[in-house]
Structures are given as C-alpha cells and as structure tokens.
C-alpha positions in Angstrom: 0.0 0.0 0.0 1.5 3.4 -0.9 2.2 5.7 2.0 -0.1 8.6 2.5 1.0 12.2 2.1 0.3 14.0 5.3 1.9 17.3 4.2 -1.5 19.0 4.7 -1.9 18.0 8.3 -0.8 21.4 9.7 -3.9 23.4 9.1 -3.8 26.9 10.7 -5.9 27.1 13.9 -7.0 29.2 16.8 -7.4 28.9 20.6 -10.7 29.4 22.2 -11.6 29.2 25.9 -13.0 25.9 27.0 -14.6 24.7 30.2 -11.3 23.4 31.6 -8.7 25.4 29.7 -7.9 26.8 26.2 -8.8 24.5 23.3 -7.0 24.5 19.9 -9.3 24.3 16.9 -8.6 23.9 13.2 -11.3 25.7 11.2 -11.5 25.3 7.4 -14.3 27.3 5.9 -13.1 27.7 2.3 -15.7 28.8 -0.3 -18.8 27.0 0.9 -22.5 27.3 0.2 -24.0 29.4 3.1 -26.6 26.7 3.7 -24.3 23.7 3.7 -23.9 21.8 7.0 -20.6 22.2 8.8 -18.7 19.0 9.9 -17.1 18.9 13.3 -14.4 16.1 13.8 -13.3 14.6 17.1 -10.0 12.7 17.4 -9.2 9.5 19.3 -7.3 9.0 22.6 -3.8 10.5 22.4 -4.5 12.0 19.0 -5.3 15.5 17.9 -7.3 17.3 15.2 -4.4 17.0 12.8 -5.3 13.4 12.3 -8.3 14.6 10.3 -6.1 16.7 8.0 -7.0 14.8 4.8 -10.7 15.1 5.6 -10.4 18.9 6.3 -8.6 19.3 3.0 -11.1 17.2 1.1 -14.2 19.0 2.4 -13.0 22.6 2.8 -14.2 23.8 -0.6 -17.7 22.4 0.0 -18.4 22.6 3.7 -17.0 24.3 6.7 -14.8 21.7 8.5 -13.7 22.0 12.1 -11.4 19.7 14.1 -10.6 20.4 17.8 -7.9 19.1 20.1 -9.6 17.8 23.2 -8.4 18.9 26.6 -4.9 17.4 27.4 -4.4 16.6 23.7 -2.4 18.2 20.9 -2.1 22.0 21.5 -5.0 22.2 23.9 -4.4 22.8 27.6 -4.5 20.0 30.1 -7.7 20.0 32.1 -7.4 22.6 34.9 -9.8 20.6 37.1 -8.4 17.2 36.2 -11.8 16.2 34.6 -11.3 13.7 31.7 -14.7 12.2 31.9 -16.6 11.5 28.6 -19.1 14.2 29.7 -16.3 16.6 30.3 -14.8 16.0 26.9 -18.3 16.5 25.4 -18.3 19.9 27.1 -15.2 20.7 25.0 -17.3 20.0 21.9 -20.1 22.1 23.2 -17.8 25.0 23.8 -16.3 24.8 20.3 -19.7 24.5 18.6 -21.1 27.5 20.6 -18.2 29.8 20.1 -17.8 29.1 16.4 -21.6 29.6 15.9 -22.3 26.0 14.7 -26.0 25.9 15.3 -26.5 22.5 13.5 -23.8 20.3 12.1 -22.6 16.8 11.3 -20.5 15.3 14.1 -17.8 12.7 13.4 -15.7 11.0 16.1 -13.0 8.4 15.9 -12.5 5.7 18.6 -12.7 7.5 22.0 -13.9 10.5 20.0 -16.8 8.5 18.9 -17.9 8.0 22.5 -17.5 11.8 23.0 -19.6 12.4 19.9 -22.3 10.0 21.1 -22.4 11.7 24.5 -22.8 15.2 22.9 -25.4 14.0 20.4 -27.4 12.3 23.1 -27.7 15.5 25.1 -27.9 17.9 22.2 -29.8 16.0 19.5 -31.3 19.2 18.1 -27.7 20.4 17.2 -26.5 17.2 15.5 -27.8 16.7 11.9 -25.9 13.4 11.5 -23.6 11.3 13.6 -20.6 9.5 12.1 -18.8 6.9 14.2 -15.3 6.0 13.0 -14.1 2.7 14.3 -15.8 3.6 17.6 -14.9 2.3 21.0 -16.9 -0.7 22.1 -19.1 -0.5 25.2 -16.0 -0.7 27.5 -18.2 -0.8 30.6 -18.9 -4.4 29.6 -15.2 -5.4 29.6 -14.7 -8.0 32.4 -13.6 -6.1 35.5 -10.5 -8.1 36.1 -9.4 -7.5 32.5 -10.0 -3.7 32.8 -8.3 -3.5 36.1 -5.2 -5.3 34.8 -4.9 -3.0 31.8 -5.4 0.2 33.9 -2.9 -0.9 36.6 -0.2 -1.4 33.8 -1.2 1.9 32.2 -0.8 3.9 35.5 2.7 2.5 36.0 3.9 3.6 32.5 1.1 5.5 30.6 2.8 6.3 27.3 4.9 3.1 27.2 1.9 0.9 27.8 -0.3 2.7 25.4 2.4 2.7 22.7 2.7 -1.1 22.9 -1.1 -1.3 22.5 -1.2 1.3 19.6 1.5 -0.7 17.7 -1.0 -3.5 17.5 -3.7 -1.2 16.3 -1.7 0.3 13.4 -0.9 -3.1 11.9 -2.3 -3.5 8.5 -2.5 0.3 7.9 -0.4 2.9 6.2 3.1 2.9 7.7 3.5 6.7 7.5 0.1 7.2 9.2 1.2 4.7 11.9 4.4 6.8 12.6 2.3 10.0 12.9 -0.1 8.2 15.4 2.8 7.1 17.6 4.4 10.5 17.5 1.1 12.2 18.5 0.8 9.7 21.4 4.3 10.7 22.7 3.2 14.3 22.7 0.0 13.7 24.8 -0.3 14.7 28.4 0.1 11.5 30.6 -2.6 12.5 33.0 -5.0 12.9 30.0 -4.1 9.4 28.8 -4.8 7.8 32.2 -7.9 10.0 32.9 -9.5 9.4 29.5 -9.0 5.6 29.7 -10.3 5.3 33.2 -13.4 7.2 32.1 -13.8 5.1 28.9 -14.0 1.9 31.0 -16.8 3.4 33.1 -18.8 4.7 30.1 -21.6 3.0 28.3 -22.5 4.8 25.1 -25.8 3.0 24.6 -28.2 5.3 26.5 -27.0 8.4 24.7 -26.8 6.6 21.3 -30.4 5.4 21.7 -31.5 8.9 22.6 -30.1 10.3 19.4 -32.6 9.4 16.6 -31.0 11.3 13.7 -29.0 9.8 10.9 -26.1 7.6 12.0 -23.3 5.6 10.3 -20.5 3.5 11.8 -17.4 3.0 9.6 -15.3 0.2 11.1 -12.0 -1.7 10.6 -11.9 -5.5 10.5 -10.5 -5.6 14.0 -13.7 -3.9 15.5 -15.5 -7.2 16.1 -15.9 -7.8 19.8 -19.1 -9.1 21.5 -19.6 -5.6 22.9 -18.8 -3.7 19.7 -21.5 -1.2 19.1 -22.8 -2.9 15.9 -23.1 -6.1 17.9 -25.1 -4.5 20.6 -27.2 -2.4 18.2 -27.8 -4.6 15.1 -29.8 -1.8 13.4 -26.8 0.6 13.5 -25.9 1.4 9.8 -22.5 -0.1 9.2 -19.7 0.1 6.6 -16.5 -2.0 6.8 -13.2 -0.7 5.5 -10.8 -3.6 4.8 -7.1 -3.3 4.7 -6.7 -0.7 7.4 -5.5 -0.5 11.0 -7.6 1.4 13.6 -7.0 4.9 12.0 -9.1 4.1 9.0 -9.4 7.8 7.8 -5.6 8.0 7.7 -4.9 4.6 6.3 -7.2 4.7 3.3 -8.3 8.3 3.0 -9.8 8.1 -0.5 -12.1 5.2 0.4 -13.0 6.9 3.7 -13.7 10.3 2.0 -16.0 8.6 -0.4 -18.0 7.1 2.5 -17.9 10.5 4.2 -19.2 12.2 1.1 -22.1 9.7 0.8 -23.0 10.3 4.4 -22.8 14.1 4.1 -25.1 13.9 1.0 -27.6 11.7 2.9 -27.6 14.0 5.9 -27.9 17.2 3.9 -30.7 15.7 1.8 -32.7 15.0 5.0 -31.9 18.4 6.4 -32.7 20.2 3.1 -29.3 21.8 3.0 -27.8 21.9 -0.6 -24.4 20.3 -1.2 -22.3 22.9 -3.0 
C-alpha cells in the first residue's frame, strides 16, 4: 500500500476558551455554500485534530470543516480541574460549537472521540444533523472487571509506554506513514490525560446516549472492530460500513475510500436536512 502524504496535516488554527482550559481548533471554511452543514471532527485518545487533515482538505471547498484538540491533547491545555470524563470531553465539543456559531452540524468522532460524539449528540440532538462513528470504542463498561483492572494498573505505571505497545498492535495493516504519525502524536500527549480518559472510557456506556439520538447515524469500522460488545453487535440496526485493509485509524490509512464514504453520508444527511451540497 503506498504511503499517505500528510503534508497537509498542519492546518492553521486558533485557541478558544473551553470549560477546563484553552482549546486548539482547526477551522477550514473555504468557499462554501452558506446553507451547507458544517462538519465537526473529534479525534481519538492520544490524538489531535491534525489526524483529520486529509478530511479537512477534502471537504473545505464544500463545507465548513472543524477539528478540535480535546483537553490534554495536541495543542489544547490539560484539564485545569483534572476532569477527563466523557461528559467533560463532550463539554469541550459544546464550547467549540457554541463559540464558532455552529448551530446545526454533522458530528464525526474516531475511537474515544466517537464516545464523546455520542455523548454530545445524546444531550444535544437538536444540534446534530448526523452522527458519524469512525471505528468507535466498544461499550467498555462491559469489559470483564479483572481485565479492565489489569490494563489500567499497567497503564498507570507507564502510561505512554503501555499505550504505545497497544497502539503498535492497532496500526498493523494500515499505512506505515500514518502509523508513525499516530505514535508521535501519542508521545506528545499529556500523561494525565491518557490515564484519565482511559479510566473514564472503562466506566462509560454509550448505549443510553446513542439510543436517545434518533437522527442519521453511520458507523465505519475496521476489520478488528468485532468484539461481543462492539456497538454494531449490541445495536444490530446501526448502519455499518466495513473498511478492509486498514488499522484502527481508517481515515488516515485509506483516505480516498474513507472520504468517499464521508461524502455519501454528508449527502444523505444534507438531503434529509434540506441543505444543498455545494
């Protein structure tokens, strides 16, 4: 598989005040139709908004595209109050949407970011025109307690080392260049954010919020996302697309295929919302 060109990953951004510190936001508005729906992207654990660079570049001539760095990730501040709960992370999304004037938008989240997107959509369904889940976390509250405890104990002793070992398994099968970016982003992430987010993830069940959100949904998964408590196993009616030949970071590993699926979903959501695709 040819390596992906990530030269466009450094999109200019801005800092805005969030509920637990300043948040860094990449905002591509390009030349878009005034009635087109914005798209707001949420990255995974130990990632940042730059991991959506190829989607921001793909969409920016047609819709406003925004990617934030969650608290403790990328260029955003660590949480001043130490709150790395899924609800706290969703409050970051709310702050960005409010301050950028995004009244109604399509929300996309990868991995942990999918849980954050679900939490936001479940509490603000009137703001979310469509919900795109990208290789989402499973319902980690269903992981056997002894397995979760063992993983978290190892994580607390060496947060970045333990997570790097795990991430190296998740990038197998994907674009090598993308995998190197993922590991570098991990090394730049605040250790307290890594531990706090994972502790929260193991306590969080996305099902109540996901069932509250009744708008258009799509889950795009890798072949490794097939556990008994994967969301599409727990919710068989959840619309699903499989992307073969990728690791966990599907949007970075096969961006052309992913962007085609993204376009189709945006078209579907905009058709329902009555917003023209420019």
